[in-house]
TILOTOR-648988 format. One line per 3 residues: for each residue x, y, z of N, C-alpha, C. Coordinates in pm, 1 decimal. Layout:
BEGIN
X/Y/Z/X/Y/Z/X/Y/Z  ...;
end
This chain:
BEGIN
-390.1/60.3/-2161.5/-242.9/72.6/-2103.8/-184.3/-68.2/-2133.8  -69.8/-71.9/-2153.7/1.2/-219.4/-2194.7/154.3/-183.1/-2133.1  226.0/-307.5/-2134.5/343.7/-295.9/-2062.3/442.3/-235.5/-2155.8;
411.4/-235.7/-2307.6/533.8/-141.3/-2370.8/519.5/-11.6/-2332.8  384.6/50.4/-2310.3/357.7/172.8/-2272.7/442.9/208.8/-2152.9  411.5/118.0/-2036.8/481.1/138.1/-1928.4/645.2/143.2/-1898.9;
675.6/50.1/-2000.0/843.3/43.2/-2027.6/885.6/155.2/-2106.6  795.9/212.9/-2176.4/842.5/334.7/-2253.3/862.9/453.0/-2179.7  743.6/459.9/-2103.3/727.2/581.0/-2006.5/847.6/587.1/-1885.0;
879.8/424.7/-1860.8/997.4/439.8/-1750.6/1136.6/471.0/-1793.3  1166.9/416.1/-1916.2/1287.8/442.3/-1995.5/1291.2/583.2/-2008.7  1191.0/655.9/-2047.1/1186.5/802.7/-2079.3/1222.3/872.5/-1965.8;
1142.7/854.3/-1847.6/1162.6/899.5/-1715.0/1284.6/884.3/-1672.4  1376.7/771.0/-1666.0/1505.0/736.1/-1626.2/1608.8/805.8/-1698.6  1581.5/833.8/-1821.7/1689.3/886.0/-1910.4/1683.3/1026.2/-1901.8;
1543.6/1076.6/-1900.5/1516.0/1223.8/-1909.8/1507.3/1259.1/-2040.3  1489.0/1184.9/-2127.1/1491.9/1216.8/-2280.8/1402.7/1118.7/-2359.5  1324.5/1176.5/-2454.9/1236.2/1072.8/-2534.8/1318.1/1012.0/-2637.0;
1423.6/1066.1/-2693.7/1514.0/1017.7/-2778.1/1593.0/894.9/-2719.6  1652.3/929.9/-2604.0/1728.5/833.6/-2533.8/1625.3/703.8/-2474.5  1501.8/725.3/-2426.1/1414.1/636.3/-2391.1/1374.9/541.7/-2522.8;
1357.6/595.8/-2621.7/1304.9/539.7/-2745.8/1449.2/437.3/-2801.3  1558.0/501.1/-2788.3/1670.8/408.0/-2813.2/1673.8/279.4/-2726.6  1657.5/291.8/-2586.0/1667.2/183.8/-2490.8/1537.8/84.7/-2502.5;
1440.8/141.3/-2561.7/1318.8/61.4/-2588.4/1309.5/8.7/-2743.9  1425.4/23.7/-2812.4/1437.1/0.6/-2960.0/1341.0/16.4/-3041.9  1280.0/147.0/-3006.3/1172.6/217.8/-3124.8/1216.6/331.2/-3147.0;
1128.5/393.4/-3242.2/1160.9/524.3/-3302.9/1140.1/642.1/-3226.9  1175.1/745.2/-3215.6/1171.7/864.2/-3142.4/1013.1/899.7/-3154.9  966.4/922.5/-3300.0/820.8/954.3/-3295.3/714.7/851.3/-3253.0;
763.3/729.0/-3242.1/673.8/622.1/-3169.3/687.7/616.7/-3016.5  778.1/676.0/-2976.0/782.7/695.4/-2831.5/718.6/805.1/-2796.3  719.2/933.9/-2877.2/635.3/1040.6/-2847.4/486.2/1028.9/-2848.9;
457.6/934.0/-2939.3/302.2/882.7/-2930.4/275.2/798.6/-2847.2  377.2/715.8/-2784.6/333.8/617.0/-2673.0/312.3/706.1/-2552.7  393.7/790.9/-2508.2/374.0/877.8/-2419.9/253.4/969.4/-2425.7;
213.4/1023.2/-2520.3/100.9/1109.4/-2555.8/-11.6/1006.7/-2537.1  -26.4/884.8/-2584.3/-120.5/790.4/-2558.7/-141.6/765.4/-2385.8  -31.8/737.5/-2337.3/-52.7/710.7/-2201.1/-86.8/822.3/-2107.2;
-37.6/945.2/-2131.9/-95.6/1076.6/-2065.4/-266.0/1091.6/-2100.6  -286.6/1054.0/-2221.3/-426.6/1087.1/-2252.7/-519.2/966.6/-2177.6  -458.7/836.1/-2166.5/-549.5/752.1/-2092.3/-544.9/775.7/-1949.4;
-453.5/829.3/-1881.7/-431.7/859.6/-1738.7/-510.2/991.3/-1724.3  -531.5/1094.7/-1808.1/-601.6/1212.7/-1809.7/-504.8/1308.7/-1732.1  -381.5/1294.6/-1737.0/-292.9/1393.8/-1681.4/-144.3/1393.8/-1765.7;
-104.8/1488.1/-1769.4/39.0/1504.5/-1819.0/127.7/1440.5/-1722.1  247.5/1351.6/-1763.4/343.8/1300.9/-1672.6/468.9/1371.0/-1711.3  486.8/1460.7/-1806.6/605.2/1529.0/-1818.0/578.0/1671.8/-1853.3;
654.5/1778.3/-1820.7/651.0/1919.0/-1860.9/747.5/1920.4/-1975.2  675.1/1995.3/-2106.9/762.7/2055.0/-2216.7/854.6/2157.3/-2158.0  981.0/2147.8/-2192.7/1087.8/2255.4/-2146.9/1152.8/2273.3/-2270.1;
1129.9/2391.3/-2364.6/1189.2/2400.6/-2482.0/1168.0/2286.6/-2577.2  1265.7/2241.9/-2609.8/1258.2/2122.9/-2711.3/1265.4/1992.3/-2631.2  1309.3/2002.9/-2494.4/1298.5/1866.3/-2429.3/1185.4/1845.7/-2309.9;
1197.3/1746.5/-2228.2/1077.0/1721.1/-2149.5/1134.9/1716.2/-2007.5  1071.7/1720.8/-1908.3/1098.0/1714.3/-1759.5/975.8/1636.0/-1688.0  1024.7/1537.4/-1616.8/928.0/1453.3/-1550.6/852.4/1563.1/-1453.3;
738.3/1547.8/-1441.5/674.8/1644.9/-1315.2/625.4/1550.8/-1198.7  569.7/1612.9/-1103.1/526.4/1540.4/-957.4/449.0/1431.8/-984.2  338.1/1444.8/-1073.0/257.0/1317.2/-1112.8/347.6/1205.5/-1161.4;
408.6/1252.6/-1248.9/517.7/1148.5/-1331.2/616.0/1070.8/-1231.8  651.7/1134.9/-1143.8/721.4/1062.4/-1031.1/666.8/1001.0/-958.3  536.2/1029.3/-913.7/446.2/930.1/-834.8/435.2/791.5/-915.2;
382.9/827.3/-1051.8/352.3/690.5/-1126.9/463.8/627.6/-1144.1  583.4/689.5/-1168.3/709.3/616.2/-1193.9/738.3/523.6/-1078.4  716.4/555.3/-962.2/736.1/464.2/-858.2/632.4/323.2/-871.3;
542.4/358.0/-900.4/435.5/244.3/-901.1/466.6/163.4/-1017.5  526.7/228.4/-1169.1/558.2/152.0/-1256.8/695.0/60.6/-1248.2  791.3/141.6/-1193.0/890.5/44.7/-1164.7/871.6/-65.8/-1063.5;
776.1/-63.9/-970.3/764.7/-158.3/-881.4/694.4/-268.7/-957.6  580.8/-228.6/-1045.8/503.9/-313.6/-1118.9/587.5/-411.2/-1213.3  670.5/-354.3/-1286.9/747.4/-435.1/-1377.7/852.4/-508.2/-1323.0;
896.9/-474.2/-1215.8/999.9/-529.6/-1131.8/943.3/-668.4/-1068.0  805.6/-649.3/-1015.4/752.3/-783.7/-958.7/707.1/-862.3/-1087.2  669.6/-795.5/-1211.0/652.1/-875.4/-1326.8/761.0/-976.0/-1374.9;
858.9/-912.8/-1378.3/1015.7/-963.5/-1423.2/1043.7/-1096.7/-1324.2  1029.1/-1051.9/-1189.0/1041.5/-1165.3/-1078.8/938.3/-1291.6/-1104.9  824.4/-1234.8/-1126.0/725.3/-1352.0/-1136.9/773.8/-1434.0/-1274.3;
792.5/-1369.2/-1373.3/841.1/-1456.3/-1507.4/963.6/-1553.5/-1452.0  1049.8/-1474.5/-1413.5/1176.1/-1561.3/-1365.3/1151.5/-1668.1/-1290.4  1027.6/-1650.5/-1183.7/989.8/-1746.3/-1077.6/950.9/-1879.5/-1171.1;
863.2/-1867.6/-1252.8/799.3/-1974.1/-1333.6/871.0/-2030.4/-1435.9  975.7/-1934.3/-1508.0/1070.3/-1971.5/-1593.8/1171.3/-2077.7/-1560.4  1219.0/-2057.6/-1427.6/1318.8/-2135.3/-1370.2/1273.5/-2282.3/-1315.6;
1366.4/-2385.1/-1337.0/1310.9/-2497.8/-1276.8/1283.3/-2504.3/-1138.8  1164.2/-2572.5/-1107.0/1108.0/-2570.1/-970.5/1198.1/-2625.9/-869.2  1268.6/-2745.7/-897.8/1372.9/-2811.4/-803.3/1464.9/-2715.2/-760.5;
1508.1/-2603.1/-833.3/1625.9/-2535.9/-799.3/1565.9/-2388.7/-713.9  1462.7/-2381.8/-718.5/1393.9/-2236.7/-660.8/1322.0/-2274.5/-562.8  1320.3/-2178.2/-455.8/1226.6/-2185.9/-327.6/1130.8/-2047.8/-363.1;
1008.7/-2059.9/-305.1/921.4/-1938.2/-305.9/996.1/-1821.4/-243.5  995.1/-1702.9/-310.3/1058.4/-1583.2/-255.6/1012.4/-1555.6/-112.2  1089.1/-1474.3/-31.6/1030.4/-1408.3/89.5/996.3/-1278.4/37.1;
893.7/-1226.5/52.6/842.2/-1104.9/-7.7/852.0/-1003.3/107.1  915.3/-902.5/113.5/953.6/-810.2/203.6/944.5/-646.3/148.9  842.0/-595.9/225.0/777.3/-467.1/186.0/868.6/-355.5/289.4;
923.5/-265.7/232.3/982.5/-164.2/297.3/920.7/-27.0/300.6  852.3/23.1/396.8/786.1/158.4/359.8/890.7/283.5/434.4  943.2/241.0/532.3/1037.9/313.1/625.4/1161.1/234.8/680.0;
1243.3/323.7/725.4/1358.6/276.7/791.6/1456.7/188.4/694.1  1493.2/241.9/598.9/1579.6/169.1/486.8/1724.1/123.5/548.7  1777.9/188.9/643.0/1880.8/149.4/713.8/1899.1/15.8/759.0;
1758.3/-49.6/790.4/1767.6/-171.2/850.0/1771.0/-270.6/754.4  1769.2/-241.9/618.6/1754.4/-345.2/542.6/1867.2/-423.9/507.2  1986.5/-396.9/510.7/2093.3/-492.9/499.4/2090.9/-573.8/600.6;
2073.8/-539.6/746.5/2074.2/-646.4/858.9/1959.1/-740.0/847.4  1834.3/-690.2/835.0/1704.2/-774.3/794.7/1747.3/-885.9/690.5  1792.1/-842.8/580.9/1834.1/-939.0/493.5/1922.2/-1026.2/510.0;
2025.9/-993.3/570.6/2114.7/-1075.6/607.0/2063.5/-1206.2/710.1  1979.1/-1151.2/819.0/1907.9/-1239.8/909.3/1819.4/-1352.7/834.6  1727.0/-1288.5/736.9/1669.0/-1377.1/644.6/1737.3/-1497.5/582.5;
1859.4/-1441.7/527.3/1936.7/-1560.5/458.3/2007.9/-1647.8/589.4  2036.7/-1633.7/675.7/2074.1/-1711.8/779.3/1978.0/-1803.4/797.0  1856.0/-1749.3/820.5/1742.7/-1842.3/862.3/1686.7/-1951.0/740.6;
1682.3/-1834.8/629.3/1616.9/-1941.5/505.4/1727.3/-1922.7/403.9  1837.3/-1999.1/402.9/1960.4/-1964.7/297.0/1929.0/-1993.0/146.7  1833.4/-2073.7/125.7/1777.8/-2118.2/-1.7/1678.9/-2027.5/-85.7;
1618.1/-1929.4/-3.7/1484.0/-1854.0/-35.1/1561.1/-1724.3/-75.2  1522.2/-1695.1/-214.7/1537.3/-1540.6/-236.0/1458.3/-1434.6/-170.6  1504.2/-1324.9/-169.4/1448.4/-1201.8/-100.0/1389.2/-1124.6/-195.2;
1240.9/-1099.7/-220.2/1196.9/-1013.6/-322.0/1159.4/-869.0/-227.3  1248.0/-787.8/-272.0/1240.7/-664.0/-176.5/1165.6/-534.0/-263.3  1061.5/-496.2/-225.6/969.2/-402.1/-250.4/995.3/-264.1/-162.9;
1042.1/-155.1/-231.6/1055.4/-33.0/-131.1/961.0/60.5/-168.0  842.0/102.9/-118.8/769.5/194.7/-154.6/664.1/205.0/-42.3  548.2/309.5/-84.5/440.9/336.8/22.3/348.7/237.7/-35.7;
275.5/145.4/56.2/179.5/56.9/1.7/34.8/88.0/6.9  -50.3/32.3/-73.5/-197.6/84.5/-86.3/-253.7/7.2/48.8  -397.1/37.2/68.3/-435.9/-10.1/189.6/-444.2/-148.7/204.5;
-461.6/-237.3/113.7/-477.3/-371.4/141.2/-346.3/-442.0/79.8  -244.7/-364.8/31.3/-118.8/-389.1/-45.6/-27.2/-498.2/44.6  -56.0/-482.4/180.6/47.5/-562.1/282.0/-0.8/-709.0/275.6;
-117.3/-733.7/237.4/-139.8/-892.7/241.7/-68.2/-957.4/132.5  4.8/-888.2/43.9/81.5/-944.7/-66.4/216.6/-961.4/-39.2  247.0/-924.2/103.9/387.4/-949.8/154.7/414.0/-1053.6/271.9;
523.2/-1100.0/296.8/552.9/-1218.9/420.0/587.9/-1097.1/531.0  663.0/-1005.3/508.8/710.0/-912.5/607.3/681.6/-775.5/550.2  639.7/-659.3/639.0/630.1/-525.3/593.5/704.4/-433.8/714.9;
790.9/-324.7/672.7/849.2/-245.4/781.6/770.4/-127.0/740.7  690.1/-72.8/859.1/618.3/32.3/866.1/590.4/103.8/987.8  538.6/237.9/984.7/503.1/321.0/1090.8/355.0/303.2/1135.6;
295.0/225.5/1038.3/131.2/231.2/1070.3/120.0/117.2/1160.9  2.0/138.6/1236.4/-52.6/19.8/1303.7/-103.7/-97.5/1225.0  -67.3/-227.0/1251.1/-94.4/-320.2/1174.7/-238.1/-369.3/1178.8;
-306.6/-439.1/1080.6/-442.4/-487.9/1096.8/-439.9/-592.9/1209.7  -565.9/-607.9/1256.2/-554.0/-703.5/1395.6/-542.4/-834.3/1356.0  -549.4/-877.1/1248.3/-505.2/-1040.6/1221.8/-371.8/-1055.7/1182.5;
-267.1/-938.6/1197.5/-133.5/-960.5/1173.9/-61.6/-939.8/1314.6  49.5/-1015.4/1309.1/154.6/-999.5/1432.0/234.8/-884.7/1399.2  276.6/-813.9/1484.7/370.2/-700.9/1479.8/456.9/-699.2/1588.3;
599.1/-658.5/1558.8/711.6/-655.4/1627.1/768.0/-500.8/1638.9  781.1/-437.1/1748.5/848.1/-308.1/1730.9/1006.4/-340.0/1715.4  1045.9/-239.0/1608.9/1186.7/-250.4/1564.0/1266.9/-171.0/1643.5;
1232.8/-53.4/1633.3/1311.9/73.0/1685.9/1210.0/185.8/1720.7  1262.4/277.4/1815.4/1181.7/391.3/1863.7/1298.3/522.9/1817.2  1240.4/621.3/1732.5/1313.0/734.7/1678.1/1247.1/848.8/1733.2;
1346.0/950.3/1781.6/1306.1/1088.7/1796.0/1245.4/1161.5/1680.2  1173.9/1265.6/1705.7/1133.7/1349.5/1586.8/1230.1/1451.9/1626.9  1280.2/1504.5/1518.0/1410.8/1615.7/1542.5/1332.3/1750.2/1488.1;
1333.1/1883.0/1550.1/1259.4/1983.4/1488.3/1380.1/2086.7/1479.0  1375.4/2160.5/1359.1/1485.1/2237.9/1340.0/1429.8/2389.1/1309.4  1485.7/2500.2/1351.5/1439.0/2617.4/1296.2/1539.3/2711.4/1254.4;
1514.6/2805.2/1181.2/1611.0/2911.3/1122.8/1630.2/3023.8/1238.9  1501.9/3042.6/1313.3/1509.9/3146.7/1438.1/1531.6/3049.5/1543.2  1600.0/3142.1/1647.9/1633.3/3088.7/1764.0/1511.5/3093.2/1889.6;
1431.5/3032.4/1823.4/1279.7/3031.9/1908.6/1280.4/2919.4/2020.1  1354.0/2817.8/2009.3/1335.1/2716.8/2115.7/1461.4/2742.1/2197.9  1457.2/2728.9/2341.9/1563.8/2767.2/2435.1/1619.6/2641.4/2473.1;
1549.9/2541.3/2463.4/1598.7/2389.4/2513.3/1591.3/2270.8/2424.0  1676.3/2182.3/2454.1/1696.9/2070.3/2356.6/1584.4/1980.1/2359.9  1475.4/1976.6/2436.8/1362.6/1896.5/2435.6/1239.3/1995.8/2430.5;
1158.5/1975.2/2334.1/1026.5/2067.8/2299.5/929.8/1959.1/2317.0  806.5/2007.5/2375.6/680.8/1954.0/2386.5/602.1/1987.4/2263.8  498.6/1900.1/2248.7/390.1/1922.3/2139.9/304.0/2039.0/2184.3;
317.6/2084.5/2300.9/247.8/2213.8/2343.2/321.2/2342.9/2300.4  441.8/2308.3/2314.9/534.4/2427.1/2279.1/515.5/2438.5/2124.0  491.3/2362.6/2054.4/504.4/2355.5/1896.3/365.8/2424.8/1849.3;
243.9/2413.5/1936.7/118.8/2427.8/1878.6/119.7/2568.2/1803.5  199.0/2670.6/1867.0/180.7/2793.9/1782.5/254.2/2835.5/1678.8  343.2/2702.3/1636.7/423.3/2721.8/1528.5/391.5/2666.2/1396.6;
413.2/2701.6/1286.4/386.8/2646.1/1161.9/502.9/2551.0/1139.5  475.7/2429.4/1099.4/579.8/2323.4/1080.7/566.4/2255.8/916.6  701.9/2279.3/864.7/725.3/2218.9/747.5/740.6/2049.0/766.5;
690.9/1952.5/712.3/682.4/1830.5/736.4/663.8/1747.9/617.6  664.8/1604.4/657.6/669.1/1529.8/520.8/522.5/1530.4/451.5  510.3/1469.1/322.8/415.5/1471.5/253.3/288.5/1371.6/317.3;
166.7/1413.5/286.4/63.3/1332.3/360.3/35.4/1224.5/336.4  100.9/1169.4/215.7/77.8/1011.0/171.9/192.6/925.7/217.8  257.2/1002.4/312.7/376.4/888.4/371.6/323.7/832.5/503.9;
341.6/708.7/543.3/287.8/658.3/673.2/375.4/725.1/797.6  508.6/771.6/765.1/559.6/846.8/879.1/472.3/968.6/903.1  440.6/1035.3/815.4/358.4/1142.7/842.3/216.6/1144.2/898.5;
172.8/1028.2/870.9/34.4/984.8/949.5/62.1/946.3/1095.7  190.3/895.8/1121.3/238.7/856.7/1255.4/260.7/984.0/1348.0  306.1/1087.4/1249.6/343.7/1216.3/1353.8/212.6/1299.5/1378.1;
139.6/1303.0/1260.1/4.0/1344.9/1293.6/-83.6/1291.5/1406.2  -94.6/1158.7/1422.6/-142.8/1100.9/1518.7/-92.2/1143.0/1651.0  49.0/1140.1/1662.4/116.2/1178.7/1775.0/82.2/1317.8/1817.3;
94.1/1434.8/1732.0/70.2/1559.9/1770.9/-90.6/1581.4/1802.7  -168.8/1488.6/1753.2/-301.6/1502.5/1773.3/-343.3/1477.6/1940.3;
end
């Protein structure tokens, strides 16, 4: 796997077309087709579904795209950091946001007020187990590791909706929900794990 494959996959996923992705990557359409096929073969799974004469990114492709975009963004930031004169740059403040996207503008404003010369490197995705060690600040619903300091930012309600008028009050206890099936978030999201722990 190489950067050209990752960029080609990203361009194809973003444009929704092998032809448009190839144009963006400055390669031929057959070369892009082979690049995608080689990547899928290496990963052992298709990233796109073939629909008629076109393609459509599938669920695994969307998951992989999140990681590829974040990886290429960090790589470009790293290249920029070492290519710029040291005297004009300060180490970026690395901020990982897993949840609470609405807080981002206010948090970045606060950071700029405290550290006006420091660029903010924002990553918005679900982190892996030890990934938070690569960041200065993380906004998450998960309990932090014991060696990290945490500050509660907000408390949110869990809202429950239903098509059937089964609930007669505005507040529902977990016991009242026990006999009902719930449609909730995907298992990979930190907020889902927080909700599961709460309901347990």
